[in-house]
ROBA-591661 format. One record per residue: residue number from 1; residue in three letters; x negated, y, z of N, C-alpha, C in turn. Coordinates in pm, 1 decimal. Atoms other than C-alpha are relative to their C-alpha. Layout:
BEGIN
nr_rest_neast_nnorth_nup_caeast_canorth_caup_ceast_cnorth_cup
NUM_ALA_X_Y_Z_X_Y_Z_X_Y_Z
...
//
This chain:
BEGIN
nr_rest_neast_nnorth_nup_caeast_canorth_caup_ceast_cnorth_cup
1_MET_-65.0_115.9_-54.9_-20457.5_-199.1_-3813.3_149.7_5.4_-31.5
2_ASN_-142.7_8.9_29.6_-20111.1_-309.6_-3932.1_78.1_-45.9_122.8
3_LYS_-92.4_42.6_-104.8_-19825.7_-337.5_-3684.5_129.4_-40.1_-68.2
4_GLU_-131.0_36.6_51.2_-19506.2_-522.9_-3756.0_103.5_88.2_68.8
5_VAL_-102.5_-89.9_-52.5_-19207.5_-290.5_-3714.6_137.3_-38.2_-54.4
6_LEU_-137.2_7.5_46.7_-18833.1_-298.5_-3740.0_30.6_136.4_-61.1
7_VAL_-26.8_-124.0_73.1_-18731.6_-36.9_-3998.3_150.9_18.2_-11.3
8_SER_-141.4_-34.3_10.1_-18390.1_124.8_-3965.4_10.2_131.7_-75.5
9_ILE_-18.1_-122.0_79.1_-18291.2_377.0_-4232.2_148.7_21.8_-20.3
10_LYS_-139.4_-39.0_21.0_-17958.1_556.4_-4235.4_-0.1_124.4_-87.6
11_GLY_-13.5_-113.5_89.1_-17872.4_787.4_-4520.4_144.3_46.2_-1.8
12_LEU_-134.4_-55.9_2.4_-17573.4_1019.0_-4533.8_5.2_113.5_-100.2
13_GLN_-24.6_-108.3_95.2_-17445.2_1234.2_-4816.9_131.7_65.0_39.8
14_TYR_-119.0_-72.4_-42.4_-17199.8_1499.5_-4695.5_76.0_48.7_-123.4
15_THR_-81.7_-40.6_114.3_-16914.0_1556.0_-4939.1_100.7_107.0_35.7
16_GLY_-96.4_-100.4_-42.6_-16703.7_1791.7_-4732.7_116.2_-59.8_76.5
17_THR_-102.9_68.7_-77.1_-16456.1_1535.4_-4604.3_-59.7_-129.5_52.0
18_GLU_63.4_114.8_-65.8_-16554.7_1262.8_-4360.5_32.4_-132.1_-69.2
19_GLU_-36.6_126.5_63.2_-16362.1_988.7_-4540.6_-70.6_-21.1_-134.1
20_ASP_71.1_12.6_127.5_-16553.3_1061.9_-4864.4_-151.8_3.4_14.7
21_ASP_144.7_-1.9_-20.7_-16899.6_1090.4_-4706.2_-58.2_-135.2_-39.6
22_ASN_66.1_121.0_47.4_-17139.4_835.6_-4856.4_-109.1_-39.0_98.9
23_ARG_96.4_47.5_-99.6_-17330.1_631.8_-4594.5_-68.8_-125.7_-51.0
24_VAL_79.1_117.1_36.8_-17610.0_382.3_-4658.1_-86.5_-35.4_120.1
25_GLU_83.8_44.3_-111.5_-17785.4_173.2_-4392.1_-84.4_-118.2_-42.5
26_THR_93.0_109.2_26.2_-18089.5_-52.6_-4420.0_-67.3_-37.5_130.4
27_LEU_71.1_50.1_-116.5_-18236.0_-270.6_-4146.8_-85.7_-116.8_-47.4
28_THR_91.4_102.0_49.2_-18545.8_-476.9_-4227.6_-129.2_4.8_80.4
29_ARG_133.4_-0.2_-61.8_-18892.8_-570.5_-4106.0_-100.2_55.7_-99.0
30_GLY_102.4_-55.8_85.5_-19199.7_-395.4_-4236.6_-132.3_7.1_72.9
31_SER_133.6_-20.6_-57.6_-19563.1_-307.1_-4173.0_-26.1_149.2_12.4
32_PHE_33.2_-139.7_-27.8_-19684.2_20.6_-4022.2_-149.6_12.2_22.3
33_TYR_140.7_-29.3_-25.8_-20033.9_169.1_-4030.9_-23.5_149.2_-20.2
34_LYS_40.0_-139.8_14.7_-20210.5_505.6_-4011.9_-130.5_5.1_-78.3
35_ARG_122.2_-18.8_76.1_-20474.2_629.3_-4253.9_-10.6_147.9_-38.7
36_GLY_24.2_-138.3_40.2_-20623.2_975.7_-4304.6_101.1_99.2_54.6
37_GLY_-95.0_-92.5_-61.3_-20379.2_1146.6_-4067.0_144.3_-19.4_-43.7
38_LYS_-136.0_28.0_47.7_-20073.9_1002.7_-4245.6_48.0_-133.1_56.2
39_ASN_-65.2_123.5_-42.2_-19830.1_732.4_-4135.5_52.6_-71.3_-124.7
40_PHE_-45.3_79.4_113.7_-19747.0_449.2_-4379.0_88.0_-113.9_49.0
41_VAL_-88.5_112.7_-27.9_-19464.7_194.6_-4376.8_27.9_-69.4_-133.0
42_THR_-35.6_77.4_117.9_-19416.6_-85.1_-4630.6_107.5_-100.4_38.9
43_PHE_-109.5_94.1_-24.6_-19104.4_-300.5_-4657.8_71.3_-28.3_-130.7
44_GLU_-83.7_32.0_115.3_-18862.8_-460.7_-4901.1_144.8_31.2_33.4
45_GLU_-141.2_-31.9_-15.7_-18504.5_-346.5_-4953.2_80.7_-83.5_-99.1
46_ALA_-89.8_72.3_89.3_-18216.3_-545.0_-5101.4_87.2_100.4_-75.0
47_PHE_-87.0_-80.0_85.1_-18039.2_-379.3_-5394.2_86.7_-97.2_-78.3
48_ASP_-92.9_90.8_66.7_-17734.7_-535.9_-5555.4_-1.2_-134.7_72.0
49_GLU_-9.4_129.8_-66.8_-17689.7_-906.7_-5484.0_-133.0_-73.7_7.0
50_ASP_119.6_84.2_5.9_-18019.0_-1060.6_-5590.2_-127.9_76.3_-34.9
51_GLN_116.6_-79.6_35.5_-18260.5_-774.1_-5650.4_-59.1_66.5_123.8
52_THR_68.2_-68.7_-109.0_-18521.4_-646.3_-5406.8_-95.7_103.3_-57.8
53_VAL_88.0_-110.4_37.9_-18731.6_-332.6_-5423.4_-106.1_13.2_107.5
54_LYS_108.9_-24.3_-94.1_-19072.4_-283.5_-5264.2_-9.2_150.1_24.3
55_SER_1.8_-141.5_-36.7_-19087.5_44.3_-5075.3_-122.1_33.0_83.9
56_LEU_111.5_-54.8_-76.7_-19377.4_249.3_-4941.9_42.6_139.0_44.7
57_VAL_-30.3_-132.4_-55.1_-19312.0_544.9_-4711.8_-128.6_56.1_58.1
58_LYS_119.0_-69.4_-50.2_-19591.2_794.1_-4640.9_48.8_132.3_58.0
59_PHE_-51.8_-122.2_-60.0_-19528.5_1076.4_-4395.5_-91.5_52.6_110.2
60_ASP_56.7_-66.8_-116.4_-19655.4_1325.1_-4140.1_102.9_102.9_44.3
61_ALA_-96.2_-97.1_-53.1_-19494.9_1620.5_-3960.3_53.9_95.6_-106.3
62_ASP_-39.4_-97.8_101.0_-19472.2_1828.5_-4281.5_49.6_-58.9_-130.7
63_SER_-39.3_58.9_128.1_-19405.6_1582.1_-4562.6_42.5_-145.6_17.7
64_PHE_-54.1_135.4_-2.2_-19228.5_1254.6_-4638.5_12.3_-42.3_-145.1
65_GLU_-5.3_47.5_138.0_-19260.7_1046.5_-4952.8_41.3_-147.0_-1.7
66_ILE_-44.3_137.9_18.7_-19078.0_728.5_-5057.3_-31.2_-40.0_-143.2
67_THR_26.3_55.7_132.4_-19207.7_523.0_-5348.2_62.9_-138.3_-4.3
68_ARG_-65.0_129.9_17.1_-18992.1_234.1_-5466.9_-42.4_-58.6_-133.8
69_LYS_39.4_69.2_122.8_-19104.3_-24.2_-5722.1_85.3_-124.8_-16.5
70_GLY_-86.2_112.8_30.8_-18886.1_-282.6_-5890.1_106.2_45.7_-97.4
71_PRO_-105.5_-38.8_94.2_-18558.3_-263.1_-6082.3_53.2_141.6_26.2
72_TYR_-33.2_-138.1_-34.8_-18487.7_65.1_-5899.6_-130.7_67.0_41.1
73_SER_131.1_-61.1_-25.4_-18806.4_275.4_-5921.4_13.0_151.0_8.2
74_VAL_-5.6_-144.8_-18.7_-18853.9_627.2_-5792.1_-110.5_41.2_96.6
75_ARG_91.3_-60.8_-98.2_-19095.1_852.6_-5605.9_67.2_127.9_47.2
76_LEU_-69.2_-114.8_-58.5_-18905.9_1092.0_-5377.5_-94.9_73.6_93.2
77_SER_88.3_-81.6_-83.4_-19104.6_1376.8_-5222.1_81.9_104.3_74.1
78_PHE_-66.7_-97.4_-86.9_-18981.5_1586.1_-4931.5_-107.3_82.0_68.7
79_GLU_92.8_-89.4_-67.7_-19169.9_1888.9_-4803.6_77.8_125.6_38.5
80_ASN_-76.8_-113.9_-49.8_-19028.1_2169.3_-4588.6_-6.3_118.9_-94.7
81_GLY_-8.8_-120.3_81.1_-18907.5_2459.5_-4803.0_-37.8_-17.6_-145.6
82_LYS_39.2_21.8_139.2_-19001.6_2296.9_-5136.6_103.6_-85.5_-71.1
83_LYS_-92.3_76.1_83.3_-18796.8_2156.5_-5422.2_-80.5_-83.0_-99.3
84_TYR_68.0_91.2_91.3_-18911.5_1854.2_-5621.7_102.1_-65.1_-92.7
85_TYR_-79.9_75.0_95.8_-18772.9_1684.6_-5932.0_-72.4_-129.1_-33.2
86_THR_58.9_129.2_31.6_-18827.2_1319.5_-6017.9_97.4_-82.1_-82.9
87_ASP_-82.5_92.8_76.4_-18700.5_1051.1_-6254.1_29.9_-122.7_83.8
88_TYR_-44.7_117.9_-72.5_-18501.3_767.7_-6100.3_34.0_-106.1_-103.4
89_HIS_-16.0_106.9_98.2_-18527.3_446.1_-6303.2_85.1_-111.6_60.9
90_THR_-89.1_106.4_-45.6_-18244.3_192.0_-6264.5_28.4_-94.6_-116.0
91_PRO_-40.2_88.5_109.3_-18119.0_-107.9_-6463.4_108.2_62.3_-89.0
92_TYR_-109.1_-63.7_73.0_-17837.8_125.9_-6579.5_-43.9_125.4_-74.1
93_GLY_51.7_-118.0_67.5_-18060.2_403.7_-6712.3_-88.2_83.1_91.5
94_GLU_89.0_-90.7_-72.9_-18284.9_688.3_-6603.3_75.2_128.2_31.2
95_PHE_-69.9_-118.6_-44.6_-18159.3_985.5_-6403.7_-99.7_98.3_60.7
96_LEU_83.4_-103.8_-58.9_-18311.0_1316.0_-6290.7_55.8_37.1_136.5
97_LEU_-39.3_-39.4_-135.1_-18301.7_1380.6_-5914.9_-75.5_126.1_39.8
98_GLY_61.4_-118.3_-59.2_-18369.6_1715.3_-5749.6_13.2_-8.2_150.8
99_ILE_2.4_7.0_-145.9_-18468.3_1724.2_-5380.9_-47.8_134.6_53.9
100_ASP_33.8_-128.6_-61.2_-18464.5_2055.5_-5188.5_3.6_-19.3_152.3
101_THR_11.3_35.5_-141.6_-18591.5_1984.1_-4835.0_26.2_120.5_89.6
102_ARG_-31.6_-103.9_-97.6_-18449.4_2187.8_-4547.1_-74.1_-20.9_131.0
103_ARG_64.4_25.3_-129.3_-18605.8_2011.9_-4246.7_-56.1_-140.8_3.5
104_ILE_60.1_129.7_-31.6_-18841.9_1729.5_-4152.2_-39.0_4.7_147.1
105_GLU_36.2_8.2_-141.5_-18876.2_1623.6_-3789.9_-49.8_-141.2_30.1
106_VAL_58.8_129.0_-37.2_-19103.3_1344.6_-3660.3_-20.8_-1.0_151.0
107_VAL_15.2_14.7_-144.8_-19087.4_1223.4_-3298.3_-56.0_-138.8_26.2
108_GLU_64.1_127.5_-32.5_-19316.8_951.7_-3161.1_-5.0_-15.3_151.1
109_GLN_5.5_25.3_-144.4_-19278.8_794.2_-2816.1_20.5_-148.5_28.3
110_ASP_-16.6_134.6_-54.5_-19316.4_458.2_-2639.9_25.0_-108.9_-105.2
111_GLY_-11.4_106.9_98.0_-19371.3_228.2_-2938.1_110.0_19.3_-101.8
112_GLU_-107.0_-29.6_94.5_-19103.5_399.0_-3145.2_-29.2_132.8_-68.9
113_MET_17.5_-123.6_74.1_-19111.7_665.2_-3413.9_130.2_29.1_-73.4
114_ALA_-122.9_-40.4_67.5_-18815.9_860.2_-3552.4_-30.4_115.7_-94.4
115_VAL_14.8_-105.9_99.9_-18800.5_1076.9_-3864.2_139.7_39.9_-46.0
116_VAL_-126.0_-52.0_50.9_-18508.0_1299.3_-3961.6_-32.7_99.6_-110.9
117_ILE_19.2_-90.1_114.0_-18490.6_1472.4_-4300.1_137.8_51.6_-41.3
118_GLU_-121.4_-62.0_53.4_-18221.4_1716.1_-4412.0_-36.5_64.8_-132.4
119_TYR_32.5_-52.1_132.5_-18208.6_1808.9_-4779.5_125.3_12.2_-85.7
120_ASP_-104.0_-9.2_101.4_-17990.4_1908.6_-5072.8_-46.4_-82.6_-119.0
121_MET_37.2_84.5_113.0_-17979.0_1671.3_-5369.8_78.5_37.7_-125.1
122_GLU_-62.6_-16.5_131.4_-17908.3_1718.1_-5739.7_-15.5_-130.2_-76.4
123_PHE_1.8_119.2_84.0_-17825.2_1435.6_-5979.3_29.2_46.0_-142.3
124_ASN_-12.2_-50.4_137.7_-17882.8_1519.8_-6347.1_47.6_146.2_-0.5
125_SER_-22.0_-144.8_-11.1_-17876.5_1892.7_-6253.4_134.3_39.2_60.6
126_GLU_-124.1_-32.4_-69.6_-17542.7_1868.5_-6067.8_-17.7_-24.9_148.9
127_SER_14.9_11.9_-145.1_-17529.3_1925.6_-5693.0_80.5_-116.5_55.2
128_LEU_-68.3_106.6_-71.7_-17446.5_1620.9_-5482.9_26.3_40.2_143.9
129_GLY_-24.6_-49.9_-134.6_-17449.2_1826.3_-5164.1_-113.0_-26.6_96.7
130_ARG_95.4_14.3_-109.8_-17627.2_1805.4_-4830.9_-14.8_-146.4_36.3
131_CYS_28.4_139.5_-34.3_-17793.9_1476.6_-4733.7_-94.3_-5.8_119.5
132_THR_96.9_23.8_-107.1_-17984.8_1334.1_-4438.7_-53.4_-142.5_-11.3
133_ILE_61.5_130.6_-18.9_-18221.2_1044.6_-4384.7_-43.0_-5.9_145.7
134_ASP_38.6_23.4_-139.3_-18265.2_908.2_-4033.2_-73.0_-133.9_2.8
135_MET_79.9_122.7_-0.2_-18551.5_654.9_-4013.8_-56.9_-21.8_138.8
136_LYS_59.2_36.6_-129.0_-18651.8_472.0_-3695.8_-88.6_-121.1_-19.5
137_LEU_95.2_110.0_2.6_-18952.9_246.0_-3658.3_-21.5_-46.5_143.0
138_THR_16.4_55.8_-132.8_-18973.4_13.3_-3358.9_-96.8_-116.8_-8.7
139_GLU_95.0_112.2_-2.0_-19268.5_-213.7_-3281.9_71.0_-128.6_36.5
140_VAL_-60.6_131.2_-23.9_-19175.2_-581.0_-3291.7_-88.0_-77.9_94.0
//
């Protein structure tokens, strides 16, 4: 059964100085469902001025995966204690991302679900530093 949810995603890349930290926030509506012990969320994100990307998030207590399709395409995999590499396709070219997950935490209560991920990221084999994703799902 699909439930309509409000999807709030906050991303933060720590650079060492607060004024240079890179913050990204997305707030949109999506659909939530469970299948085979995993949680799924689908939604669209706005990129640039007129481009949207379809996103699918699949997660449980130990893993989190984001698949984006459109002009910005990528499959990001997060799993505690594991490092993954993936190609990130953009209108400006293709880049190699490295994701080294430090922590995944999922909390579910009263019609709301929160996921926090802490990880280190590499961009074309260069460290971008420590990052976090904070996703909240609220039933509409």
